[in-house]
C-alpha positions in Angstrom: 0.0 0.0 0.0 1.2 3.4 -0.9 -0.3 6.7 0.1 0.9 10.0 -1.5 -0.3 13.2 0.2 -0.1 16.6 -1.4 -1.6 20.0 -1.4 -0.1 21.6 1.7 1.2 25.2 1.7 1.0 28.6 3.2 -2.4 30.3 3.5 -3.8 33.2 5.4 -6.3 32.7 8.1 -9.8 32.4 6.7 -8.5 30.9 3.5 -8.8 27.5 2.0 -6.7 24.6 0.9 -7.4 21.2 -0.5 -5.2 18.2 0.4 -5.1 15.1 -1.7 -4.1 11.6 -0.9 -3.5 9.2 -3.8 -3.8 5.6 -2.8 -2.4 2.6 -4.6 -1.4 -1.0 -4.0 -4.7 -2.7 -3.5 -8.5 -2.3 -3.8 -9.6 0.0 -1.1 -13.4 -0.7 -1.1 -13.1 -2.3 2.3 -11.0 0.4 3.9 -11.3 3.5 5.9 -9.2 6.5 4.8 -8.3 9.0 7.4 -6.6 12.4 7.8 -4.5 13.2 10.9 -2.4 16.2 11.8 0.5 16.8 14.1 2.3 19.8 15.5 5.8 19.5 17.1 5.6 18.2 20.7 2.1 16.9 20.4 0.5 13.7 19.5 -0.9 13.0 16.1 -4.6 13.8 16.2 -7.5 12.7 14.2 -9.1 15.1 11.8 -11.5 13.3 9.5 -12.2 9.9 8.0 -14.2 8.4 5.2 -15.5 4.9 4.7 -14.5 4.0 1.2 -17.4 1.8 0.3 -20.3 4.0 1.2 -18.7 7.4 1.7 -19.7 7.8 5.3 -17.7 10.6 6.9 -16.5 11.5 10.4 -14.9 14.6 11.7 -13.1 15.9 14.8 -15.2 18.5 16.6 -12.5 21.1 15.9 -12.9 20.9 12.2 -16.6 20.0 11.8 -18.3 22.5 9.5 -15.1 23.8 8.1 -13.4 20.7 6.6 -14.9 18.2 4.2 -13.5 14.8 3.4 -14.4 13.2 0.1 -13.2 10.5 -2.3 -12.9 9.9 -6.0 -13.3 6.2 -6.6 -12.0 6.4 -10.2 -8.8 8.1 -9.1 -8.4 6.2 -5.8 -7.9 9.5 -4.2 -9.2 11.1 -1.0 -9.5 14.8 -0.5 -9.6 17.1 2.5 -11.1 20.4 1.6 -10.2 22.9 4.4 -12.1 26.1 4.6 -12.1 29.0 7.1 -8.6 28.0 8.2 -7.4 29.1 11.5 -3.9 29.5 12.9 -4.4 26.5 15.1 -4.9 24.4 12.0 -1.2 24.8 11.3 0.3 21.3 11.3 1.7 18.5 9.2 -1.2 16.6 7.8 -1.0 12.9 7.2 -3.3 10.5 5.3 -3.7 7.0 6.5 -5.8 3.9 5.9 -7.1 0.9 7.8 -9.1 -2.1 7.0 -12.8 -1.6 7.8 -13.1 -4.5 10.2 -16.5 -3.6 11.8 -18.3 -1.5 9.2 -19.3 0.8 11.9 -16.3 2.1 13.9 -14.0 4.2 11.7 -10.9 4.6 13.9 -9.8 7.8 15.7 -6.4 6.8 16.9 -3.1 6.7 15.2 -2.3 3.1 16.2 -5.5 1.9 14.5 -4.2 2.8 11.1 -1.8 0.4 9.4 -0.6 2.5 6.4 0.6 6.1 6.3 1.5 8.6 3.7 4.2 11.1 4.1 3.1 14.4 5.7 2.2 17.6 3.9 2.7 20.9 5.8 -0.1 23.3 6.2 0.8 26.7 7.6 -1.9 29.2 8.4 -0.7 32.8 8.9 -2.6 35.6 10.6 
C-alpha cells in the first residue's frame, strides 16, 4: 500500500486549501481513509475519516463545519477540503488507511491505522 499526500502550503487565516491523498497497491473498497495532523511536541490527532465503500464521513469537533473529506473512486484519491482555516490548523497533515473491520467504527487513533503517507505541511498565517 502506498499513500501519497499533497496540497499543503501557506495560506492566510480564513483561506482554503485542498489536500489530496492518492492511494495505490490494493483495492480500497473495504478500507477507511483518514486524515490526521501533528504539531511539534504533540500527539498526532484525528481530523477526518471516510469509509471508502459507502462514503460515510466522520470529523473531529475542531474541524466540523469547516473541513470536508471526500473520495474519488475512479482516481483512488481522497481529498480534504479545508475552509475557514485558523492558525491552530497549522500542522503536518497525514493521510492513512485501515481495514474496515467492523463496518461501523472508523478509527480515531493513530495506532489503529496500518498504512501512512508522508506528511504535507499546512501553515496558516494571521
